[in-house]
C-alpha positions in Angstrom: 71.8 -54.3 30.8 69.4 -52.0 29.0 66.3 -54.1 28.2 65.5 -51.8 25.2 68.5 -53.2 23.4 67.6 -56.9 23.7 65.1 -59.1 22.0 64.7 -62.8 22.7 68.2 -63.0 24.2 69.8 -61.2 21.2 71.5 -57.8 21.4 69.9 -55.5 18.9 72.9 -53.3 18.2 75.5 -56.0 17.7 77.9 -55.0 14.9 79.5 -57.4 12.5 83.3 -57.1 12.8 83.8 -58.4 9.2 82.6 -55.0 7.9 84.8 -52.9 10.0 84.0 -49.2 9.8 81.1 -49.8 7.3 78.9 -50.4 10.3 76.7 -53.4 9.5 74.7 -55.3 12.1 75.1 -59.0 12.4 72.5 -61.2 10.8 71.3 -62.3 14.2 70.8 -58.6 15.3 68.9 -57.8 12.1 66.6 -60.7 12.6 66.0 -59.6 16.2 65.3 -56.1 15.1 62.7 -57.3 12.6 61.1 -59.5 15.3 61.0 -56.5 17.6 59.4 -54.2 15.0 56.7 -56.9 14.4 56.1 -57.2 18.2 55.9 -53.4 18.6 53.4 -53.2 15.7 51.3 -56.1 17.1 51.1 -54.3 20.4 49.6 -51.2 18.6 46.8 -52.7 16.4 44.1 -50.5 14.7 41.1 -49.8 16.9 37.4 -49.4 16.1 37.2 -46.9 19.0 39.7 -45.1 21.2 39.6 -45.4 25.0 39.4 -42.2 26.9 43.0 -42.5 28.1 44.2 -42.0 24.5 42.3 -38.7 24.1 44.0 -35.4 25.3 43.1 -34.3 28.8 44.6 -31.7 31.2 46.8 -34.2 32.9 47.9 -35.8 29.6 47.7 -33.2 26.8 49.9 -35.1 24.3 48.9 -38.8 24.1 50.3 -41.0 21.4 49.1 -39.9 17.9 46.3 -42.0 16.4 44.6 -41.1 13.1 41.1 -42.1 12.1 40.7 -43.1 8.5 41.4 -45.7 5.9 44.9 -47.1 5.1 46.1 -47.5 1.5 49.1 -48.8 -0.5 51.2 -46.8 -2.9 49.8 -48.9 -5.7 46.2 -48.0 -4.7 47.0 -44.3 -4.7 48.5 -44.5 -8.2 45.6 -46.6 -9.5 43.1 -44.2 -7.9 44.8 -41.3 -9.7 44.6 -43.2 -13.0 41.0 -44.3 -12.6 39.9 -40.7 -11.9 42.1 -39.1 -14.5 43.8 -36.8 -11.8 46.0 -34.2 -13.4 49.0 -32.1 -12.5 50.7 -29.2 -14.4 54.3 -29.9 -15.4 56.7 -27.0 -15.1 58.6 -26.3 -18.3 62.0 -27.5 -17.2 60.5 -31.0 -16.4 58.4 -31.5 -19.5 61.1 -33.4 -21.3 61.0 -36.1 -18.6 57.2 -36.4 -19.1 57.5 -36.7 -22.9 56.6 -33.1 -23.6 53.4 -32.9 -21.6 52.3 -29.6 -20.1 49.7 -31.4 -18.1 50.1 -34.9 -16.9 47.0 -37.1 -16.7 47.8 -40.0 -14.4 45.9 -42.3 -16.7 48.8 -41.9 -19.1 51.3 -43.3 -16.6 51.2 -47.0 -17.4 53.3 -49.7 -15.6 55.8 -49.9 -18.4 56.6 -46.2 -18.1 57.0 -46.3 -14.4 59.2 -49.4 -14.6 61.6 -47.8 -17.2 62.0 -44.4 -15.6 62.9 -44.2 -11.9 62.4 -40.5 -11.7 58.9 -40.7 -13.0 58.1 -43.6 -10.7 59.3 -41.7 -7.6 57.3 -38.6 -8.8 54.2 -40.8 -9.2 54.6 -42.3 -5.7 54.7 -39.0 -4.0 52.2 -37.0 -6.1 49.5 -39.6 -6.6 48.7 -39.7 -2.8 48.5 -35.9 -2.7 46.2 -35.7 -5.7 44.1 -38.6 -4.3 43.7 -36.9 -0.9 42.7 -33.6 -2.6 40.2 -35.3 -4.7 38.8 -37.3 -1.8 38.5 -34.1 0.2 36.3 -32.6 -2.5 34.2 -35.7 -2.7 33.8 -35.9 1.1 33.4 -32.1 1.5 35.8 -32.4 4.3 39.4 -31.5 4.9 41.5 -34.7 4.9 45.1 -35.4 5.9 47.7 -38.1 5.2 49.5 -40.1 7.8 51.4 -43.4 7.9 50.0 -46.4 9.9 52.5 -48.1 12.2 52.5 -51.4 10.3 54.2 -53.1 7.3 51.1 -53.7 5.3 50.2 -50.1 4.4 52.0 -47.1 3.0 49.7 -44.4 4.1 46.3 -43.5 5.6 43.7 -41.0 4.5 42.8 -39.4 7.8 39.6 -37.6 8.6 40.9 -36.5 12.0 43.3 -37.6 14.8 42.9 -37.8 18.5 44.9 -34.6 18.7 42.6 -32.5 16.6 39.3 -34.4 16.8 37.1 -31.7 18.2 38.1 -29.1 15.6 38.2 -31.4 12.6 34.9 -33.0 13.4 33.1 -29.7 13.9 34.6 -28.3 10.6 33.2 -31.3 8.6 29.7 -30.4 7.4 28.4 -34.0 7.7 30.9 -36.5 9.2 28.6 -39.5 8.6 28.4 -38.8 4.9 32.1 -38.1 4.7 32.9 -41.5 6.3 30.6 -43.3 3.9 32.0 -41.6 0.8 35.5 -42.4 2.0 34.7 -46.1 2.5 33.3 -46.3 -1.0 36.3 -44.4 -2.6 38.9 -46.5 -0.8 37.3 -49.8 -1.8 37.1 -49.3 -5.6 39.6 -51.9 -6.7 38.0 -55.1 -8.0 38.7 -58.1 -5.8 40.4 -56.1 -3.0 39.9 -57.1 0.6 37.5 -54.5 2.1 39.0 -51.9 4.3 37.2 -49.8 6.9 37.8 -46.6 8.9 39.7 -47.3 12.1 42.0 -45.5 14.5 45.6 -46.3 13.6 48.7 -45.7 15.6 50.9 -43.4 13.5 54.6 -43.7 12.7 55.0 -40.1 13.8 55.3 -41.2 17.4 58.1 -41.8 19.9 58.6 -45.5 19.2 61.7 -47.2 18.0 63.5 -50.6 17.9 66.3 -49.3 20.1 64.2 -47.0 22.4 61.0 -48.9 23.1 60.3 -51.9 25.3 56.7 -52.9 24.7 
């Protein structure tokens, strides 16, 4: 019996015979998969500091990827782009979709427009985070990256550095302390939001899976 394929006595890859070749898991298997994802995430919480064994070293050059930064939701990225009037040029063949605009100011993208046009909504979801990170990089005077925290609560993380590139990225940042403070302020702009702080987050871009991991 492969322990990776079981959770709380339930087989994770149990197929529902009612669906034949459509390949659907049983309800019990889906619940067990969800429970296992939650357990895997709980075992990899954000950290204020990384232990030495999670930093690269000669005998372990490729430890699990952790990113240091502040997590965000897709809504926060869109709202940030709106608040700061972030803009993007629209190529001619796409201007009809954006109501004839040559340049799109994200402040013009209200909720009603996003709700009624799926293409515009998907565009806003992907582009807003890129524009936000570019703007934050200018404000921090530091190169930033985007990752995805291994959790259900957040859609991305604005990353100053990772445990894989810490030495280079830290040295390239003119003033890491100021960059961190600027980022903290910028990622806590929404009125009434629960404050978020920079931490080390286990990234989705790691070898972890519901059918392949044990702990």
